[in-house]
C-alpha positions in Angstrom: 6.8 25.2 -0.3 7.4 27.0 -4.1 7.9 25.8 -6.9 11.7 27.2 -7.5 12.6 24.9 -5.1 10.3 21.5 -5.6 11.3 22.0 -9.6 14.8 22.2 -8.0 15.0 18.7 -5.6 11.9 16.2 -4.5 12.0 16.2 -0.1 9.1 14.6 0.5 8.0 13.4 4.3 7.0 9.9 3.5 6.5 7.3 0.7 3.1 5.4 0.1 2.2 2.5 -1.4 -1.5 2.9 -1.6 -4.4 1.4 -3.9 -5.3 3.3 -7.5 -8.3 3.6 -6.4 -9.5 7.3 -7.7 -11.3 8.0 -3.3 -8.8 7.1 -1.8 -5.7 9.8 -3.0 -3.1 10.1 0.5 -2.3 14.2 -0.7 -5.5 14.7 -0.4 -6.5 12.6 2.6 -3.7 14.0 4.7 -3.6 17.7 3.4 -0.3 17.9 1.4 0.7 19.6 -1.4 3.1 18.6 -4.1 6.6 17.6 -3.4 5.2 16.2 0.2 4.3 13.1 -0.8 6.4 10.6 -2.6 3.2 8.5 -4.2 3.5 3.7 -5.4 -0.7 2.6 -6.5 -1.4 -0.1 -8.0 -4.6 -1.9 -7.5 -4.5 -3.2 -4.8 -1.8 -2.1 -2.7 -0.1 -5.0 -3.3 4.0 -5.6 -3.4 5.0 -5.9 -6.6 8.8 -6.1 -8.3 7.6 -2.6 -9.5 6.0 -1.0 -6.2 8.8 -2.9 -4.2 11.6 -0.5 -6.4 9.7 2.5 -6.2 9.9 2.5 -2.7 13.7 0.5 -2.9 14.1 4.1 -5.0 12.2 7.0 -2.2 15.1 5.3 0.4 18.0 5.1 -1.2 17.7 7.7 -3.9 15.7 10.9 -2.4 16.0 9.1 1.3 12.0 9.2 2.7 12.3 8.0 6.3 8.1 6.9 5.7 6.4 4.5 4.7 3.2 4.1 4.4 1.1 0.6 3.3 -2.6 2.2 3.2 -5.2 -0.4 2.9 -8.3 0.9 1.8 -12.7 -0.6 2.8 -14.8 -1.5 -0.6 -11.8 -2.4 -2.6 -12.4 -3.2 -5.9 -8.5 -5.6 -6.9 -10.0 -7.0 -3.2 -13.5 -7.8 -4.5 -12.5 -8.9 -7.3 -9.8 -11.6 -5.8 -12.7 -12.5 -4.1 -14.7 -13.8 -6.2 -12.1 -15.6 -8.4 -11.2 -16.4 -5.5 -14.1 -18.1 -3.2 -15.9 -18.6 -6.8 -13.7 -18.9 -9.5 -14.0 -15.8 -12.0 -12.5 -15.7 -14.6 -10.8 -12.0 -15.9 -7.5 -11.2 -18.5 -4.1 -12.5 -17.8 -2.8 -8.5 -16.6 -5.3 -8.3 -14.8 -4.9 -11.7 -12.9 -1.4 -11.1 -12.5 -2.5 -7.8 -10.3 -5.1 -10.0 -8.7 -2.0 -12.4 -7.7 -1.1 -10.3 -5.0 -4.6 -10.1 -3.3 -4.9 -13.4 -3.2 -3.3 -15.0 0.6 -4.1 -12.2 2.6 -8.2 -13.6 1.4 -6.7 -17.5 1.8 -5.5 -16.3 5.2 -8.9 -14.7 6.2 -11.1 -17.7 5.1 -13.8 -17.8 6.4 -13.1 -16.2 9.6 -14.4 -13.0 8.4 -17.1 -13.7 5.7 -19.7 -11.5 6.4 -17.0 -9.0 5.4 -14.6 -10.8 4.1 -13.7 -8.3 1.2 -13.0 -5.1 4.7 -11.2 -7.8 6.2 -8.8 -9.0 3.3 -8.2 -5.0 2.6 -7.1 -5.2 6.3 -5.2 -7.7 6.2 -2.6 -7.2 3.1 -1.6 -4.4 4.3 -0.3 -6.3 7.5 1.3 -8.5 5.4 3.0 -6.0 3.7 4.3 -4.0 6.1 5.3 -7.1 7.4 7.5 -8.4 4.6 8.9 -5.1 3.9 9.6 -4.9 7.8 11.3 -8.8 8.0 11.9 -10.2 4.3 12.9 -6.5 2.9 15.6 -6.1 0.1 18.9 -4.5 1.6 18.3 -1.7 0.7 14.8 -0.8 3.2 16.2 -3.8 5.8 19.8 -1.7 6.9 17.7 1.5 6.6 15.5 -0.5 9.1 18.0 -1.8 10.9 19.5 2.4 11.5 16.9 3.6 12.6 16.1 6.9 9.5 13.2 4.2 7.9 9.8 3.0 10.0 7.5 1.3 7.8 3.6 1.3 9.2 0.7 0.5 8.1 -3.3 1.8 7.5 -6.0 1.0 6.7 -9.2 4.3 5.2 -12.7 4.0 5.7 -14.3 5.7 3.0 -17.7 6.3 4.4 -16.1 8.2 7.4 -13.1 9.9 5.8 -11.0 9.3 8.9 -7.5 6.9 8.3 -7.2 3.9 11.6 -3.7 2.9 11.7 -3.2 -0.7 11.8 -0.3 -2.9 13.9 1.7 -5.3 12.4 
């Protein structure tokens, strides 16, 4: 896309809710350039009000047809959240606000995947967020899904292999 066309208006093909981890950059992972992806990032790819509002903006203001929620292997935010849930480790109030939306995924995965709790919780968190965007979404997201103009999918990025796994919900 030329810089002049891009400067006039953005027309991304997808919106991504992904982790802030510096090793997980959707533009690079999917070989996309400026203006092609609408990126929403936070530690742990959680669905806070700011992330939800950003996704609603992408859908309503710029007609993005696809939302991808992408978690990843060895997520530091999930590792920190596990330390809070399992070891009662304490972080600052601001960090706790970031980690809090991740606790349900950890609790739901529980002891079933104790040997790989961080990665199991990362996958489960993606599925939880996708389900929330699909089933409990605001009208701004629910209506386009009902009309078939918006799809919400989940993905999991394996750092070691560089592979992206598309998750069923």
